[in-house]
C-alpha positions in Angstrom: -17.0 -95.8 49.3 -14.7 -93.7 47.1 -16.4 -91.2 44.8 -14.8 -89.4 41.8 -14.0 -85.8 42.2 -16.4 -83.8 40.0 -15.7 -80.2 40.8 -12.4 -78.8 42.0 -10.8 -75.5 41.2 -7.5 -75.4 39.4 -5.9 -74.1 42.6 -7.2 -77.1 44.6 -6.0 -79.5 41.9 -2.5 -77.9 42.0 -2.5 -78.2 45.8 -3.5 -81.9 45.6 -0.8 -82.5 42.9 -3.5 -83.7 40.5 -2.6 -81.4 37.6 0.6 -80.3 36.0 1.5 -76.6 36.8 2.9 -76.3 33.3 -0.7 -76.5 32.0 -1.4 -73.0 33.2 1.5 -71.6 31.2 0.0 -72.8 28.0 -3.6 -71.6 28.5 -3.1 -68.8 26.0 -1.4 -68.6 22.6 -0.1 -65.2 23.2 0.0 -62.6 26.0 0.8 -59.0 25.5 2.1 -57.7 28.9 2.2 -54.2 30.4 0.9 -52.1 27.5 -1.5 -49.1 27.6 -4.7 -50.8 26.6 -7.4 -48.7 24.9 -10.9 -49.9 24.2 -12.9 -46.9 22.9 -16.3 -48.6 23.4 -16.0 -49.2 27.2 -13.6 -46.3 27.8 -10.8 -48.5 29.1 -7.5 -46.7 29.0 -5.1 -48.3 31.4 -2.1 -50.6 31.8 -3.3 -54.2 31.3 -2.2 -57.6 30.0 -4.1 -59.0 27.0 -4.4 -62.8 26.3 -5.2 -64.3 22.9 -6.3 -67.7 22.0 -7.6 -69.2 18.7 -7.8 -65.7 17.0 -9.8 -64.2 19.8 -9.1 -61.9 22.8 -9.9 -64.2 25.8 -8.7 -62.2 28.8 -7.7 -58.7 29.8 -6.3 -58.4 33.3 -4.1 -56.5 35.7 -2.9 -59.9 36.9 -0.1 -61.7 35.4 -1.0 -64.3 32.7 1.1 -66.8 30.9 0.9 -68.2 27.4 3.0 -70.0 24.8 4.4 -66.6 23.8 4.7 -63.5 25.9 5.6 -60.1 24.4 6.5 -57.2 26.7 4.7 -54.1 25.4 5.3 -51.8 28.3 5.3 -48.1 27.3 3.4 -48.9 24.1 -0.2 -48.4 23.1 -2.3 -51.5 22.5 -5.2 -50.7 20.3 -7.9 -52.4 18.3 -6.8 -52.6 14.7 -7.8 -49.8 12.4 -10.7 -50.3 10.0 -10.4 -48.5 6.7 -13.9 -48.2 5.1 -12.5 -46.6 1.9 -9.5 -48.6 0.7 -9.2 -48.8 -3.1 -5.8 -50.5 -2.7 -6.9 -54.1 -2.5 -3.7 -55.9 -3.6 -1.2 -57.7 -1.4 1.2 -54.8 -1.7 -1.4 -52.1 -0.8 -2.5 -54.2 2.2 1.1 -54.7 3.5 1.8 -50.9 3.2 -1.4 -50.2 5.1 -0.5 -52.7 7.8 2.4 -50.4 8.8 -0.2 -47.7 9.2 -2.2 -49.7 11.7 -4.9 -51.1 9.4 -6.1 -54.6 10.0 -9.3 -54.4 7.9 -9.4 -52.7 4.5 -12.8 -52.4 3.0 -13.6 -51.2 -0.5 -17.0 -49.5 0.1 -17.1 -46.3 -1.9 -16.8 -47.8 -5.4 -17.1 -51.4 -4.3 -16.7 -54.3 -6.7 -18.7 -56.4 -9.1 -19.2 -59.3 -9.6 -18.9 -59.8 -5.8 -18.2 -63.5 -6.0 -15.3 -62.9 -8.3 -13.8 -60.2 -6.0 -13.9 -62.5 -3.0 -12.7 -65.6 -4.9 -9.6 -63.9 -6.2 -8.5 -62.6 -2.8 -9.2 -65.9 -1.0 -7.1 -67.7 -3.6 -4.2 -65.3 -3.3 -4.5 -64.8 0.5 -4.4 -61.4 2.3 -2.4 -60.2 5.3 -5.4 -58.1 6.6 -9.2 -58.5 6.4 -11.0 -57.5 3.2 -14.4 -56.9 1.8 -16.4 -54.8 -0.7 -19.8 -53.2 -1.3 -21.6 -53.7 -4.6 -20.4 -51.4 -7.3 -23.5 -49.6 -8.7 -21.4 -47.9 -11.4 -20.2 -51.2 -12.8 -23.8 -52.5 -12.8 -24.9 -49.2 -14.6 -22.1 -49.4 -17.2 -22.9 -53.1 -17.9 -26.6 -52.4 -18.3 -26.3 -49.3 -20.4 -23.4 -50.5 -22.6 -24.5 -54.1 -22.6 -21.1 -55.3 -21.4 -20.1 -58.4 -19.4 -19.0 -56.9 -16.0 -15.7 -57.8 -14.3 -14.2 -56.9 -10.9 -10.8 -56.4 -12.5 -9.4 -52.9 -12.2 -8.4 -52.8 -15.8 -12.0 -53.5 -16.9 -13.2 -50.6 -14.8 -10.5 -48.2 -16.0 -11.3 -49.1 -19.7 -15.0 -48.7 -19.1 -14.5 -45.2 -17.5 -13.2 -44.0 -20.8 -16.3 -45.1 -22.8 -19.1 -42.7 -23.4 -22.8 -43.3 -23.0 -23.3 -43.8 -19.3 -22.1 -40.7 -17.4 -25.0 -38.4 -18.3 -27.6 -40.8 -19.7 -30.9 -41.5 -18.0 -31.5 -45.2 -17.8 -34.6 -46.6 -19.6 -37.1 -48.5 -17.4 -35.6 -51.8 -18.8 -32.1 -50.6 -18.1 -33.0 -49.6 -14.6 -34.6 -53.0 -14.0 -31.3 -54.6 -15.1 -29.2 -52.3 -12.8 -31.4 -53.2 -9.9 -31.1 -56.9 -10.7 -27.3 -56.8 -10.9 -27.0 -54.9 -7.6 -29.4 -57.4 -5.9 -27.2 -60.2 -7.2 -24.2 -58.6 -5.6 -26.0 -58.3 -2.3 -27.0 -61.9 -2.5 -23.4 -62.8 -2.9 -22.3 -61.0 0.2 -21.7 -57.4 -0.8 -21.4 -55.1 2.2 -23.9 -52.5 0.9 -24.0 -50.4 -2.2 -21.2 -48.1 -3.4 -22.3 -45.1 -5.4 -19.8 -43.3 -7.5 -22.4 -40.7 -8.6 -19.6 -38.1 -8.9 -18.4 -40.1 -12.0 -21.9 -40.2 -13.5 -23.4 -36.9 -12.5 -26.1 -37.1 -15.2 -27.5 -40.4 -14.0 -31.1 -40.1 -12.8 -32.1 -39.0 -9.3 -34.9 -41.5 -9.5 -32.3 -44.2 -10.2 -30.2 -43.2 -7.1 -33.4 -43.2 -5.0 -34.5 -46.6 -6.3 -31.2 -48.4 -5.7 -31.0 -46.9 -2.2 -34.5 -48.2 -1.6 -33.2 -51.7 -2.5 -30.4 -51.2 0.0 -32.8 -50.1 2.7 -35.1 -53.1 2.1 -32.0 -55.4 2.4 -30.9 -53.7 5.6 -27.5 -52.7 4.2 -25.9 -49.2 4.0 -25.0 -47.2 1.0 -21.7 -45.3 0.5 -21.9 -42.3 -1.7 -19.3 -40.1 -3.6 -21.6 -37.1 -3.9 -22.8 -36.2 -7.4 -21.2 -32.8 -7.8 -17.8 -31.2 -6.8 -18.6 -27.5 -6.9 -19.1 -24.4 -4.8 -21.2 -22.7 -7.5 -24.9 -23.3 -8.0 -26.7 -25.0 -9.5 -25.2 -28.5 -9.2 -23.2 -27.7 -6.2 -21.7 -30.0 -3.5 -24.3 -28.5 -1.1 -27.0 -29.7 -3.5 -25.4 -33.1 -3.8 -25.3 -33.6 0.0 -28.9 -32.5 0.2 -29.7 -35.3 -2.2 -28.0 -37.9 0.0 -29.9 -36.6 3.1 -33.2 -36.6 1.3 -32.7 -40.2 0.0 -31.7 -41.4 3.5 -34.8 -39.7 5.0 -37.1 -41.0 2.3 -35.9 -44.6 2.1 -34.6 -45.2 5.7 -31.2 -46.4 4.3 -28.1 -45.7 6.4 -26.3 -43.3 4.0 -22.6 -42.9 4.5 -21.0 -39.8 2.9 -17.5 -40.4 1.7 -14.5 -38.0 1.9 -16.6 -35.2 3.3 -13.5 -33.0 3.4 -12.8 -33.0 -0.3 -16.4 -33.1 -1.6 -17.4 -30.1 0.5 -14.5 -27.9 -0.7 -14.8 -24.6 1.2 -18.6 -25.0 1.8 -18.1 -27.3 4.7 -19.3 -24.5 7.0 -22.7 -24.8 5.3 -22.7 -28.6 4.8 -21.6 -29.7 8.3 -24.5 -28.2 10.3 -26.9 -29.5 7.7 -25.7 -33.0 8.3 -25.6 -32.6 12.1 -29.2 -31.3 12.2 -30.4 -34.2 10.0 -28.7 -36.7 12.3 -30.3 -35.1 15.3 -33.7 -35.5 13.6 -33.1 -39.2 13.2 -31.9 -39.5 9.6 -29.4 -42.3 9.4 -26.2 -40.6 8.2 -22.5 -41.1 8.8 -19.4 -39.4 7.4 -15.7 -40.0 6.8 -12.7 -37.8 6.0 -9.0 -38.0 5.5 -6.4 -35.7 7.0 -5.1 -34.1 3.7 -6.0 -31.1 1.6 -5.5 -33.0 -1.6 -7.4 -35.8 -3.4 -6.6 -38.3 -6.1 -8.5 -39.5 -9.1 -8.1 -39.7 -12.9 -7.5 -36.6 -15.0 -10.3 -37.5 -17.4 -13.0 -37.6 -14.6 -16.3 -35.9 -15.5 -15.8 -33.4 -12.7 -12.9 -31.8 -14.6 -14.8 -31.3 -17.8 -17.5 -29.0 -19.0 -18.0 -25.3 -19.1 -16.9 -23.4 -16.0 -15.6 -26.5 -14.1 -12.5 -24.6 -12.8 -14.5 -21.8 -11.3 -17.0 -24.2 -9.8 -14.1 -26.0 -7.9 -12.8 -22.7 -6.6 -10.9 -21.1 -9.4 -8.2 -23.7 -9.7 -5.6 -24.0 -12.5 -3.5 -26.8 -14.0 -0.9 -26.1 -11.3 -3.3 -27.5 -8.7 -2.8 -30.9 -10.4 0.2 -33.1 -10.1 1.4 -36.3 -11.8 4.2 -38.3 -10.1 4.7 -35.4 -7.7 5.2 -32.9 -10.5 2.7 -30.0 -10.9 1.2 -29.7 -14.4 1.3 -26.8 -16.9 -1.8 -26.0 -18.9 -0.3 -27.6 -21.9 0.4 -30.9 -20.0 -3.0 -30.9 -18.5 -4.8 -30.5 -21.9 -2.6 -33.2 -23.5 -3.2 -35.8 -20.7 -7.0 -35.1 -20.7 -7.1 -35.6 -24.5 -4.6 -38.5 -24.9 -4.4 -40.3 -21.5 -7.6 -39.6 -19.5 -7.0 -42.6 -17.3 -3.8 -40.9 -15.8 -3.9 -40.8 -12.0 -3.5 -37.3 -10.6 -3.3 -35.5 -7.3 -5.6 -32.4 -7.0 -4.7 -29.9 -4.3 -8.0 -28.3 -3.3 -7.0 -27.0 0.2 -3.7 -26.0 1.6 -3.2 -27.5 5.0 -0.3 -25.1 5.7 -2.8 -22.2 5.9 -4.5 -22.1 9.3 -7.9 -21.0 7.8 -7.8 -23.9 5.3 -6.6 -26.4 8.0 -9.7 -25.3 10.0 -11.9 -26.3 7.1 -10.3 -29.8 7.0 -10.8 -30.0 10.8 -14.5 -29.4 10.5 -14.9 -32.6 8.4 -12.4 -34.6 10.4 -14.0 -33.7 13.8 -17.6 -34.6 12.8 -19.2 -36.4 15.9 -18.6 -40.1 15.4 -17.2 -39.3 12.0 -14.6 -41.9 10.9 -11.2 -41.6 9.3 -10.8 -43.4 6.0 -7.9 -43.3 3.6 -9.4 -43.3 0.1 -6.0 -44.8 -0.7 -5.2 -46.7 -3.8 -2.8 -49.1 -5.4 0.8 -48.3 -6.3 2.2 -47.4 -9.7 5.7 -47.4 -11.2 6.3 -45.6 -14.5 2.5 -45.2 -14.6 2.0 -49.0 -14.5 0.6 -51.0 -11.6 3.2 -52.5 -9.3 2.8 -56.3 -9.1 0.8 -57.1 -6.0 3.3 -59.6 -4.5 6.2 -57.1 -4.8 8.0 -56.4 -1.5 9.5 -54.2 -0.3 7.6 -51.2 -1.7 9.8 -49.7 -4.5 11.3 -46.4 -3.5 10.0 -44.7 -6.7 6.5 -46.2 -6.5 3.7 -43.6 -6.7 0.3 -43.2 -5.1 -1.4 -40.5 -3.0 0.6 -40.4 0.4 -2.7 -41.3 2.1 -2.2 -44.9 0.7 0.7 -45.2 3.2 0.2 -42.7 5.9 -3.4 -41.7 6.6 -3.7 -43.1 10.1 -0.3 -42.3 11.5 -0.8 -38.7 10.1 -4.2 -38.4 11.8 -2.9 -39.7 15.2 0.3 -37.8 15.2 -1.3 -34.5 14.1 -4.6 -34.5 16.1 -3.3 -36.3 19.2 0.5 -35.8 19.6 1.1 -32.4 17.9 -2.0 -30.3 18.2 -3.7 -32.1 21.0 -7.1 -31.6 19.4 -8.3 -35.1 20.4 -7.5 -37.5 23.3 -5.9 -40.8 22.2 -9.1 -42.7 23.1 -11.2 -40.4 20.9 -8.8 -40.7 18.0 -8.8 -44.5 18.3 -12.6 -44.6 18.3 -12.6 -42.8 14.9 -10.3 -45.4 13.3 -11.7 -48.6 14.9 -14.9 -48.5 17.0 -16.9 -46.0 14.9 -16.4 -47.8 11.6 -17.4 -51.1 13.2 -20.4 -49.4 14.8 -21.6 -48.0 11.4 -21.4 -51.4 9.8 -22.3 -53.9 12.5 -26.1 -53.8 12.2 -25.9 -55.0 8.6 -22.7 -57.0 9.0 -22.6 -59.1 12.2 -18.9 -59.8 11.8 -18.2 -56.2 12.6 -19.6 -56.6 16.1 -16.4 -58.3 17.0 -14.0 -55.8 15.5 -13.0 -52.3 16.5 -12.9 -53.2 20.1 -10.3 -54.4 22.6 -12.6 -56.6 24.7 -12.9 -60.2 25.8 -14.7 -62.0 22.9 -13.5 -59.6 20.2 -11.4 -60.7 17.2 -7.7 -60.5 17.9 -7.1 -57.7 15.4 -4.6 -55.6 17.4 -2.0 -53.0 16.7 0.8 -52.0 19.1 2.6 -48.7 18.5 4.8 -46.1 20.2 2.7 -42.9 20.4 5.7 -40.5 20.3 7.1 -42.4 17.2 3.9 -43.0 15.3 4.2 -40.7 12.4 3.6 -40.7 8.7 6.6 -40.6 6.4 4.8 -40.5 3.0 4.9 -37.1 1.2 3.5 -35.9 -2.1 7.0 -35.8 -3.5 8.0 -39.2 -2.0 4.9 -41.2 -1.2 6.5 -44.6 -1.1 7.5 -44.4 2.6 6.0 -46.6 5.3 4.6 -45.1 8.5 6.9 -45.2 11.5 6.4 -46.3 15.1 4.2 -49.4 14.6 5.8 -52.3 16.5 3.3 -55.1 16.1 0.2 -55.9 14.0 -1.8 -58.9 14.9 -4.7 -60.1 12.6 -7.0 -62.8 13.7 -4.4 -63.7 16.4 -1.4 -64.0 14.0 1.5 -61.6 13.7 1.7 -59.8 10.4 4.3 -57.3 11.7 6.5 -58.2 14.7 9.1 -55.9 16.1 8.5 -53.6 13.1 9.2 -56.3 10.5 6.7 -57.7 8.0 6.2 -61.5 7.8 5.6 -61.9 4.1 4.3 -65.5 4.7 1.6 -64.3 7.1 -1.8 -64.2 5.3 -4.3 -64.4 8.1 -6.7 -61.9 6.6 -10.3 -63.1 6.4 -13.3 -62.0 4.2 -15.8 -59.7 5.7 -19.2 -60.4 4.0 -22.9 -59.5 4.4 
């Protein structure tokens, strides 16, 4: 009596003529063939074919595979997409610029956002080309509590609030501290990726407040991300002291404390600060670090760190000439006028000169921290000192931002891998993809599927030519896209193909706690 065939291999079915050979050619949505595939977690660095289906990596093989689309990437690097943990630029325009720099996930973790629901709702409604997410902005919660304001996640609300007095150096009352904690807890309930602390902008806020809100983060099992309290090489209130506070709070609460822009906050004291962090990590304190490959930072000219008696000497004896607006160095008269009349003005501060070998060596100490990540600290784009509309494309030639907003990752790879050969390509890729995911994944399960090029991982993939992958953005002309990126794939969809941006592609997804 005839019985139905229950188990036959595809090969057997083909031999029996019971299936259509064309089925196999449509098993995958996309296959990248013949590229140098790097997975920093497993150590894979070899020529492979990569198959994608439904936004996931479903096969990696030396054998030929067929899909609805096949892209020959021979001679190119196939890497997990880069994860920026410190991306202030959260507009469509900023995301598209970063996509050319290899970024597939841009997270606002240092300052964060608040209210969190509002932040995610706006971006979901507009759509984003790359993945996005934010921590809870402690500073907004503090301003709202101390000044009794209704908080908003809009950038203009935050800029206006920064110019008010009464929160930078004021110790919160018990009632105000309860309110701050309540607001931060609400943000975590709404999916915030941890707590962002801009303590450098409120240096006089209480140490007990910093400890208590970190304690909340520890209880919720999320990290904190801290811009250290002081920017100074002189004691008291030095950068060294500020890093000590972060270490002590991490040890005392058990929170995973992430130290942002270690290169700039340390100034020339990195030689003291680096071993202090390393020894603390060796003793089990949960600490991580980030840095960007530049000797200059960006902020507003009215920031508290540029005020008060002796601030210039504390930062290392700088003058107005260390500051630049729209690429032009300032005179003392211009500096004083802007601080008095336009304190919200964005500036570049040159604190280290990368052209000097001894100062480049200081930057290297921060960049090369074991499992330290690269993060841009990049921002949005201005034209005539006004924000460029988010849906603008292409990037206007005269738009202004710190060059790290466009070129951080290409600069890092080209300088540390191709030019100076300080790192292997796999080590460099780990710093921009796997290590960020590793820091975040315990609190944020989504990150377990990012930063890797493995079967089951999200299909966030960048393909670039290593010899051509270079930053073009400069301090004089920052509005220049990085070069050498051929393809950017986010959640299985092309955002950049053959070096060209698809402005209709908005596959970015929210990353939430």
